[in-house]
C-alpha positions in Angstrom: 41.6 24.4 1.7 39.7 21.3 0.4 36.4 21.9 -1.2 33.3 21.1 1.0 31.8 17.7 0.5 28.6 17.8 -1.6 25.4 17.6 0.3 23.3 14.6 -0.6 19.6 15.4 -1.0 16.6 13.1 -1.0 13.0 13.4 -2.1 10.7 15.1 0.5 9.7 12.5 3.1 6.0 11.7 3.4 4.1 9.0 5.1 4.3 6.8 2.1 6.0 3.6 1.3 7.8 5.2 -1.6 8.5 8.6 -3.0 5.5 8.5 -5.3 2.1 7.1 -4.7 -0.9 7.4 -7.0 -3.9 9.5 -6.0 -6.1 6.4 -6.5 -4.0 4.5 -4.0 -4.3 7.2 -1.4 -8.0 7.5 -2.0 -8.3 3.7 -1.5 -6.2 3.9 1.6 -8.5 6.6 3.1 -11.6 4.6 2.1 -10.4 1.3 3.5 -9.1 3.0 6.7 -12.4 4.7 7.3 -14.4 1.5 6.5 -12.2 -0.6 8.8 -12.7 1.8 11.7 -16.4 1.9 11.0 -16.6 -1.9 11.1 -14.6 -2.1 14.3 -16.9 0.6 15.9 -19.9 -1.5 15.0 -18.4 -4.7 16.4 -17.6 -2.8 19.6 -21.3 -2.0 20.1 -21.8 -5.3 22.0 -18.4 -5.3 23.7 -18.3 -5.7 27.5 -15.6 -5.3 30.1 -14.2 -8.4 31.7 -14.2 -7.2 35.3 -12.9 -10.3 36.9 -9.3 -9.0 36.9 -10.0 -5.3 37.4 -9.0 -5.4 41.1 -5.5 -6.5 40.0 -4.9 -3.4 37.8 -2.6 -1.5 40.1 0.9 -0.2 39.7 2.5 -3.6 39.9 0.1 -5.4 37.5 -0.4 -5.9 33.8 -0.8 -2.1 33.2 2.9 -1.6 33.7 3.6 -4.4 31.2 1.1 -2.9 28.8 2.9 0.5 28.9 6.2 -1.2 28.2 4.9 -3.2 25.3 3.1 -0.1 23.8 6.3 1.9 24.0 8.1 -0.9 22.1 5.4 -0.6 19.4 5.2 3.1 19.0 8.8 4.1 19.7 11.0 0.9 19.5 9.8 -0.6 16.3 9.2 2.7 14.6 12.5 4.3 15.3 14.5 1.0 14.7 13.4 1.3 11.1 14.4 4.9 10.7 17.9 3.8 9.6 16.5 4.1 6.0 17.7 7.6 5.1 14.7 8.5 3.0 11.9 6.7 4.8 12.2 7.7 8.4 8.8 9.4 8.5 7.3 6.5 6.8 8.8 4.1 9.4 7.5 6.0 12.4 4.2 7.2 10.8 3.2 3.8 9.5 4.1 2.2 12.8 1.7 4.7 14.5 -1.1 3.9 12.0 -0.6 0.1 12.1 -0.6 0.1 15.9 -3.8 2.2 16.2 -5.7 0.2 13.7 -4.1 -3.2 14.4 -4.7 -3.3 18.2 -8.4 -2.7 17.7 -8.7 -5.2 14.9 -6.6 -7.9 16.8 -8.8 -7.5 19.9 -11.9 -8.1 17.9 -10.6 -11.0 15.8 -8.9 -12.8 18.6 -11.8 -12.5 21.0 -14.3 -13.8 18.5 -12.0 -16.7 17.4 -11.2 -17.7 21.0 -14.4 -16.9 22.9 -17.1 -16.2 20.3 -17.8 -12.9 22.1 -16.0 -9.6 22.6 -14.9 -9.0 26.2 -12.1 -6.6 27.0 -9.6 -6.2 29.8 -5.9 -5.2 29.9 -4.9 -8.6 28.7 -6.9 -7.9 25.6 -4.9 -4.7 25.0 -1.7 -6.6 25.6 -2.6 -9.4 23.2 -3.6 -6.7 20.6 -0.1 -5.2 20.9 1.4 -8.7 20.5 -0.5 -9.1 17.3 0.6 -5.7 16.0 4.2 -6.7 16.8 3.9 -9.5 14.1 2.7 -6.9 11.6 5.5 -4.5 12.4 8.0 -7.3 12.0 6.6 -8.0 8.5 6.7 -4.2 7.8 10.5 -4.4 8.2 10.7 -6.4 5.0 8.1 -4.4 3.1 9.0 -0.8 4.1 9.7 1.5 1.2 8.0 -0.9 -1.3 4.3 -0.7 -0.5 1.7 2.0 -0.6 -0.5 3.2 2.2 -3.4 1.2 0.8 -1.2 -1.9 0.9 -0.1 -1.2 4.4 -3.7 -1.0 5.5 -4.5 -4.3 3.7 -1.6 -6.2 5.1 -2.4 -5.1 8.6 -6.0 -6.4 8.4 -5.1 -9.6 6.6 -2.0 -10.5 8.5 -3.7 -10.0 11.9 -6.5 -12.3 10.9 -4.0 -15.0 9.8 -1.9 -14.4 13.0 -4.9 -14.8 15.2 -6.0 -17.9 13.3 -2.6 -19.5 13.8 -2.6 -18.6 17.5 -6.1 -19.8 18.3 -6.8 -22.7 15.9 -3.3 -24.1 15.0 -1.4 -23.5 18.2 -4.5 -23.7 20.4 -3.3 -21.0 22.8 -6.8 -20.7 24.4 -7.2 -24.5 24.9 -6.7 -26.3 28.2 -3.6 -28.0 26.7 -2.0 -25.6 24.2 0.2 -27.1 21.5 3.2 -25.1 22.6 4.5 -23.1 25.5 5.7 -19.7 24.3 5.3 -16.9 26.8 7.4 -14.4 24.9 6.1 -15.1 21.4 9.3 -16.5 19.9 7.3 -18.8 17.6 3.8 -17.2 17.7 5.0 -13.7 17.0 8.5 -13.5 15.7 8.7 -16.6 13.5 5.2 -15.9 12.1 5.8 -12.2 11.5 9.2 -12.7 9.9 8.3 -15.4 7.4 4.8 -14.0 6.6 6.6 -10.7 5.7 9.5 -12.4 3.8 7.2 -14.6 1.6 5.2 -11.4 0.9 8.4 -9.8 -0.2 9.4 -12.7 -2.4 6.1 -12.3 -4.3 6.5 -8.6 -4.7 10.1 -9.1 -5.9 13.3 -7.2 -5.8 13.1 -3.4 -5.5 13.7 -1.5 -8.8 16.3 0.7 -7.4 18.4 0.2 -4.2 19.7 3.8 -4.1 17.5 4.7 -1.1 18.0 1.4 0.7 20.8 2.8 3.0 21.5 4.9 6.0 23.1 8.1 7.0 24.8 9.2 10.3 21.6 10.9 11.5 19.3 8.0 10.5 21.6 5.5 12.2 21.4 7.6 15.4 17.6 7.7 15.4 17.6 3.9 14.7 19.8 3.3 17.7 17.2 5.2 19.8 14.7 2.5 18.7 17.2 -0.2 19.6 17.6 1.1 23.2 13.8 1.4 23.7 13.3 -2.2 22.5 16.2 -3.5 24.6 14.9 -1.8 27.8 11.3 -2.9 27.5 11.8 -6.3 26.0 11.3 -8.1 29.4 7.8 -6.6 29.6 7.1 -8.1 26.1 8.2 -11.6 27.2 6.8 -11.7 30.7 3.8 -9.4 30.6 1.3 -12.1 29.7 2.4 -14.5 32.5 0.5 -14.6 35.8 2.4 -12.9 38.7 4.7 -15.3 40.6 7.9 -17.3 40.2 7.4 -17.9 36.5 7.0 -14.3 35.6 9.9 -13.2 37.8 12.1 -15.9 36.2 11.1 -14.7 32.7 12.0 -11.1 33.5 15.4 -12.0 34.8 16.2 -14.5 32.0 15.2 -12.0 29.3 17.6 -9.4 30.7 20.4 -12.0 30.9 19.8 -13.1 27.3 19.8 -9.5 26.1 23.0 -8.8 27.9 24.7 -11.8 26.4 23.5 -11.1 22.8 24.7 -7.5 23.2 28.2 -8.5 24.2 28.5 -11.1 21.5 27.2 -8.7 18.8 29.8 -6.1 19.6 32.6 -8.6 19.9 31.8 -10.5 16.7 31.0 -7.6 14.3 34.6 -6.5 13.7 35.7 -10.1 13.2 33.0 -10.8 10.6 33.0 -7.5 8.8 35.4 -7.3 5.8 36.8 -4.0 6.9 37.3 -5.2 10.5 35.1 -2.3 11.8 32.2 -1.9 14.2 29.4 -1.2 11.9 25.9 0.0 12.9 23.5 -2.5 11.4 24.4 -5.5 13.6 24.6 -3.3 16.7 21.2 -1.8 15.9 19.6 -5.2 15.5 21.5 -8.3 16.6 21.9 -6.9 20.2 18.2 -7.6 20.5 18.3 -11.2 19.3 18.6 -12.6 22.8 15.2 -11.2 23.5 13.7 -12.9 20.4 15.2 -16.3 21.1 14.6 -16.5 24.9 10.8 -15.9 24.6 9.7 -19.5 24.3 11.9 -20.7 27.3 12.2 -17.6 29.5 10.0 -19.0 32.3 11.5 -22.5 32.0 15.3 -22.3 31.9 17.9 -21.3 34.5 20.4 -18.5 34.3 23.0 -20.5 32.4 20.4 -21.5 29.8 19.3 -17.9 29.4 22.9 -16.6 28.8 23.7 -19.5 26.5 20.6 -18.8 24.4 21.5 -15.1 24.3 25.0 -15.9 23.1 23.9 -18.2 20.4 21.2 -15.8 19.2 23.6 -12.8 19.1 26.1 -14.8 17.1 23.5 -16.1 14.6 22.0 -12.7 14.2 25.3 -10.9 13.8 26.4 -13.4 11.1 23.1 -12.9 9.3 23.4 -9.1 9.2 27.0 -9.2 8.1 26.7 -12.0 5.5 22.9 -11.8 4.6 22.8 -15.5 3.7 19.0 -15.7 3.1 16.4 -13.3 1.7 19.0 -10.6 1.4 17.7 -9.4 -2.0 14.2 -8.6 -0.7 14.6 -8.1 3.1 14.7 -4.3 3.7 15.4 -4.3 7.4 16.9 -7.8 7.9 13.9 -9.3 9.6 15.1 -12.8 8.8 18.3 -12.0 10.7 16.7 -10.5 13.8 13.3 -12.3 14.0 13.4 -15.2 11.7 16.6 -17.2 12.4 16.7 -16.3 16.1 13.0 -17.2 16.3 13.7 -20.6 14.8 16.7 -21.0 17.2 14.5 -20.2 20.2 11.8 -22.6 18.9 14.4 -25.4 18.7 15.7 -24.5 22.1 12.2 -24.9 23.5 12.1 -28.4 22.0 15.4 -29.2 23.7 14.4 -27.8 27.1 12.5 -31.0 28.4 15.8 -33.0 28.0 17.7 -30.6 30.3 15.0 -29.4 32.6 12.8 -32.3 33.6 10.3 -30.2 35.4 9.7 -27.8 32.5 6.3 -29.2 31.8 6.7 -29.0 28.0 6.7 -31.7 25.3 9.6 -31.6 22.8 7.6 -33.0 19.9 4.8 -30.5 20.4 7.2 -27.6 20.5 8.9 -28.7 17.3 5.5 -29.4 15.7 4.3 -25.9 16.6 7.4 -24.3 15.1 7.0 -26.3 11.9 3.2 -25.5 11.6 3.8 -21.8 12.2 6.4 -21.7 9.5 4.1 -23.4 7.0 1.1 -21.1 7.9 3.3 -18.0 7.7 4.7 -19.0 4.3 1.4 -19.9 2.8 -0.6 -16.9 4.1 2.3 -14.6 3.4 2.6 -15.8 -0.2 -1.1 -15.4 -0.8 -1.1 -11.9 0.8 1.8 -11.0 -1.4 -0.3 -11.8 -4.5 -3.1 -9.7 -3.1 -0.8 -6.8 -2.5 0.6 -7.2 -6.0 -2.9 -7.1 -7.5 -3.5 -3.8 -5.8 -0.5 -2.3 -7.5 2.8 -1.4 -6.0 4.1 2.2 -5.9 5.6 3.4 -9.2 8.9 4.1 -7.5 10.3 1.8 -4.9 13.8 2.0 -3.5 
């Protein structure tokens, strides 16, 4: 009988970005984490509830959307990144930490930037999770290459930059916002992807790619994350909209776009793969691209537009994951292929919408300008943050 296949072993998994992290880095992580929570606690001393919308908090209101978005953060994003065979615990564990710290920090920063005071309702929690989504997208490029201290730093810094872009550049709290983007295609996905990618560029290529791969079990866990994200993505896109026709349209269009990108991904993968096989990476990721691209137009387009955007997003993302044309040398989880390129596609689609839907109420030039400004802000702040992370010292052993 044939000899049994050798069992591949990996270093014990810990909640670290790499297999070895210095004691000083862990001490710094603990100190910064405790200090950040202390500062947040002090800032919450004068916080008040915004009770104006409390009577709307029932089973059909924003709470349901909040639960869906929170599940995407804790389960969807975390498990999606468990495809890395040696960093599954880091993916889920760091996601847990980033969400707990990041939601609080985003609530505080966004409230003071937008209203100059801290008032809290369920929309605050929802917006806090949206901000955390941008950080988790960036983590997809950095996972396995940064220490716990660096994770803490990037969470605090990126959320400040994200809120600044949202409030001051895109003016989302003004009477006339620069862009319409109910599902965060530009505000969240484009910003998070390119902030993370330019961070990665500064940190450089990993020293060793041996652990940048998957196993049968890790792929299975990752697919669990995919399914959670796919199921709850409509809540992410439509949750912040007021109840009514626009919200219902956004929910339906998001499902249609996800259905289309799912079919396109499965159909194109064996055509693009050199071995003519159905491989897991595109299926784990590109099936979600329709949800990324439809966010800026979900409440504006008709069913045909939603399916078309989903098809294009699925095709673009699948091509990206199979061919890795950009950032492939530093992009651990392929965030350019799932969030970056489909986000740009969705932003361009939002600029085209006024030409096809005359009652959309958006201005093409403003949508394109908002996309361009977000790319610039993400690239500049991501690069500067990368140098800050580099100064803190990366783990001695990356991938």
